[in-house]
N, C-alpha and C positions, 0 to 999 in steps of 0.2 A: 444353445445346447452345449452342455459341458464337454461333449466329445469333439466338438468342432472348434476350429481356430480361424481367426481372420487371415486374409490373404497376406497382409503385411507381416504377420507373425511367422507364417511359413517361410517367407523370403528371408526374414531375419534369422530364423532358427537354422536353416541350412547354412547360412553364413557363419553363425555361431559354431556349428559343428566343425567346419574347416578350421576356424580360428582355434577352437579348443583342442581338437584331437589331431590336427596336423601341425599348425604353427607352434602352438605351445609345446608340443612334444619334440619338434625337430628344428625349430628356428633358433639360431644363436641370438642371445640377447632379447628374447621375446618380450614384447610389451603388448597388452590388450589395446584394441582400438578405443574402447571405453569400458572401464571396470564394471559399470552397472549393467552392461549388456550381458555379462556372464550370468547374472541372476534373472534378468527379464526373459531371456530366450533359451534358458535351460529347460528341457522338457521333463525328463524323469530320471536324470543321472544324479543320483544322490551322492555318489562319490566325488562329483565335481563341486558340489556345494549347494547353496540355497537356490530355491526355485520360486518364481512368481506363480501364484495359484492358477491352475489351468482354467477353471471356470471364469476367471477374471481377465483372461487375455484380451477380450474385447474392450476392456477399459484402458488399454495401453495406447493412449493417443500420441505419445512421444516415445521414441524418436519418430520424426515424420518419414513418409515414404522416401523422400529425397535423401534423407540421412541414412536410411537403411540401404538404399541402392549405392550411395557413396561408400558406405562400409563394405558392401559386397565387392565393389570394384577394388578397394584397397586390399582386401583379403585375397582376391583373385591375383592381383599383382604380386603379392608376397608369396603365395603358393607357387606361381609361375617361376619366380626367382629361385625359390627353394628347389624346384624340380630341375632347373637349369644348372644348379650348382653341383649336381651329381645325385642320382636317384638310388638310394639304398633300398634293398628289397622291402624292408619294413616300412619305409616312407611310401613306396609305391602301393603297398597293400593298404595302407591307411587312406591314401588318396582315393583308391578304388572303392573302399568302403564308403567314403564321403560321397562319391558319385552315385553309388547304388542307393544310399540314404536319400540323396536329393531326388532320385527318380520316384521313390516312395512318396515324397512330399509333393512332387508334381501331381500325383494322383490324388493325394489327400486335399490339395488345394482345390481341385475341381469338385470333389465330393462335398467339401465343406462349403464351397461357393454355391453349389446347388441347394444345400440346405438353407443357407442364408437367403437366397433368392426366393425359396419356397415360402418363407415367412412374410413376404411382401405381397399384399393384395393386388399390386399392379402386375404380378406375374412377369417379372423382367426376363428379357431374352439375353442370354450371354452370347450366343452365336446363332445366326439364322439357320433354320433347318436345311441341310443339304438335300440334294436329289437322291432319294433312297432307291435301292433296287426294287423291282417289282416283286410283290409278295406272292410267292407260290407255295401253297400248302404242301407240307412234307409229312406223310403219315408217320406216326410213332412206330418205330420198329426196335427190335432187341438184338444187340450184337453180342454173341456169346463170348465169354472170357473163360479160358481154361483155368482150372485151379492148380494147386501144387506149390512147390517151393519156388520163390522168386526173390529178387533182391531189389530194394528201394533205397533211396538216399542219393546224395550227390556223388557223381563219378566224373573223373577227368580233371583237367588243369584249370578250367574256368572258375570264375568267382562263384562262391556260394556263401550264404549266411551260416552261422554255426549251427542253427537248428535243423539244417538239412543234412547234418552229418551225425555219426559216421554211417556209411553205407552198411546195410545189414540185411539178413535174410528174414523173410516172413512166409508163412504158409497161408494160402488163399483157398477157399472153397470155390467150386465152379459157380458162376453167376452170369448175368448178362447186364449190359449197360444200355440205357436208352441211346438211340442213334443221334439224338439232338436234345437241346434244352427244353424244359417245360415252357410253354408259350403263354402270352397274355390271354389269349382266347381260352386256353384250358384253365387258367387260373380264374378267369371270369365265371366259368362253370362252377368252380369250387365256391366262389363268393355267392353266386345265385342259388346254390344248394344249401345255403345257410352254414357253410363250412366254418365261419368265424363264430357261429352261435351254437355249435354242437360240441359238447365236451367229449364226445366219443373219440374225436380225432386228436385230442391235445394231450401232451404231457402235463402232469399236474402243475409244474411251474409255468408252463406255457399257458394253461387255462387261467391261472391267476394273473398272468401278465396281460393277456388279451382282455380279460374282464376289467382289471384295474385301469387300463388305459383306453378302454372303449374302442379298440381297434376293430375295423371291419373290412380292411383291404390293405394292399401294399402301401408303403409309406407315402408315395406321391400320387396315388390315385385320388381323383376328386369327382364328385357328382356334378354333372352338367345338366343342361335343360333336358327334360324328359326322363330324368333319372339315369341316363347312360353315364358310363365312366369315361373320364379323360385322365391323362397323366401329365404331371408337371415335370419338365425336363430342362436341361440347359438351353434348349431351343424354345422355351416357353411352354405353355400348356397346349398339348396336342391330343388328338384322338388316340385311343388304344390301337396298337398294331397287332391284330389277332395272331399273326404267325411269327412275331418277334418274341424273343425270350422275356419272360417276366423278370422284373428286377426290383431291388430294394425290399427284399423280404428277409426276415430273421430266421434263425435256426428253428425257433418254435413254429413259425409258419411253414417252413420247408418240411419239417417232420410231420406236421398236421396234414399238409397236402398229400404227402406220400401215403399216409394211412387212409385218407379219403380215396385216393386213386386206387389203392389196393382193393378197397371194398367195391369201388365202381367197376374195376376191370377183372375182379376175382382172380388176382395174381398176387404172389408174395412180394410186393413192392416195398422199397425202403430207400433211404439215402445210401450212397456207396461209402465204403471206408476210404481213407486217404491212400491206403496201399493198393486197393482195387483201382482207384483213379490213376495213380502213378503207373501201375503195371500196364494199364491200357494206353496211357498218354505218351509214355516214354518212346515206344516205337515210332510214333508219329514225328516226334522231334528228331529222332535218329535218321528218319527218312526225309528230313527237310520239310515236313508237313505241319510244323507248329505255327500255322498261319491262322489269322482270325481278325476280328474287328478290334484293333487296338487304338490308342489315342492318336496315332499317326493318320488314321483314316479321317479324322476331323468330324466324325459323325457324332461322337459324344452321347450316343444312345445305342441301345441294342438294335441289331438288324435282323430282318427275316433271313432264314437259311435258304440256300438254293434247293429247289424242289426235286432234283434228280440225283444228287450225289450219293454214293453208297458209303457204308461204313460209319465210323464215329465222326460226327461233325461238331463244330463249335467247342472243341476241347480247350482251345486257347483263345482268349479274348472274350468280348461281349460281357460276360458276368463271371464273378468269382463263384465257384460252385461249392455249396455247402457239402461237407461230408458228415458222417456220423462219428468221426474220430475225435477224441479229446486231444487237445494240444498238450502233448507230454514229451519229455526227452526220449530220443532214440537210445537203444542200449549202447552204453559206452560214451554217451554225450559228455562233452566238456565245454564249458563256456570259454570265450576268449579271455585273455589276460587283461587286467586293468579295468578302467571304467567302462570301456566298450563292451565288457562282459555283461553289462546290464541291458544290452541291446535287445536280447530275446529271452534269455533263460529265465529271468525272474517273473515272466508272465505265464509260465507253464503250469497254470492252475485255473480252473473255471473258464476255460476258453475252448473253442472248437475250431478245427482246421478247415480252411477253404482252399481250393486249388484252381489254377488255370488262368488267372488274370482277368481283366475286364476291358471295356471300351475306353476306360480312362488310364489304363496301364501302358507305359512305354513298351514297345515290342521287345527291345533288347533287354528288358528287365526280367522277363519271365522265362522259366524253364520247367521241365517236368517235375523236378524235385522241390520246387519252390513251395514253401508252407506259409500261407497267410493265416491269421487267427483273430477271432473276435468272440466276445461273450454272446450268449444265446439270444439276447434281446436286441443285438445291434442290427440295424437295417438301413442306415444312411449310406453305407457303402454300396457299390454296384454288385449286389449279391443275388444269386439265383439258384436254380435247381436242375440237376440231372438225376433222374431216377435210376435205381438199380433193381434187378429182379433176381431173387434166389432161384437156383436150379431146382426143379421139382423132381 
């Protein structure tokens, strides 16, 4: 798949990032470890120079894994020496960006590996399935959100990407958010009701997409004996967990499900905006409640939610939550100077924002203002759905 990269490429690319944006910028007498690596492991930074075509990354058989790891050790040593020589603020900021970038690739490595394994009829197991909590059904409920003037965007002294700034005011209409994520069981009802075959629920581009690709369920759902659905995960192929969040759905599917659910429940349901999501999620983080199923849990799949907890649940971790907001610059947005300015800004077209992190996201990487983004048809990421309801 052109969107996915081999594990070795991810390991090499994060090394390339530190060599290119830290060592080359700050090390006296800088010399690259290998000149060809500059081309092989450049992702999309046109200002840096030539790039190996993304769809052909799987053809890069050399350097070997041992050579990539040796390169990484050499770059680590040089960065450590640079830091010990005296840390200028600009150097510290660039190293921190490199660490945040590496956390993103830790997640991408897992999502890309899942797709790779899914293409193998042996259904390989990356890690055995851990003991999961007992699944206790939690009824869907609506948590009211006051409207009015609010402020979103990064605040404080901690790290943030440029696309999270500047902090600015937005006006929200009153609404309510679902207390939990949409579950696999609820999605199975959508599938059983011919949701993927009924054009009433689909955006025009979404209907073209689902028809052209013959899609009938989330990405890794597979038919088992007796016609029942199973799901391929990093733990191999497993039975659906009816009370766990549905995952690996596109924006097209998320929007279609919201329209179907609105008709089923006779409520004005939709996907939330990113401002509504952040307005609801920020107080949880401020109260030290930005907890969830992150990569540190080792589960590497979505988990059932506790059956008795009140309020908004699963806002952080488990799945990236699709919003209805286009990925656009905030008022007054400015890209970073230099080649790192290509990091986010140039993708602000034809993408949609997701919020909250996933079961493959490092816990320390996520915050209320974090903006992930993907095109409408992307679903190999750990992406899911939280519904919103307009105030009537």
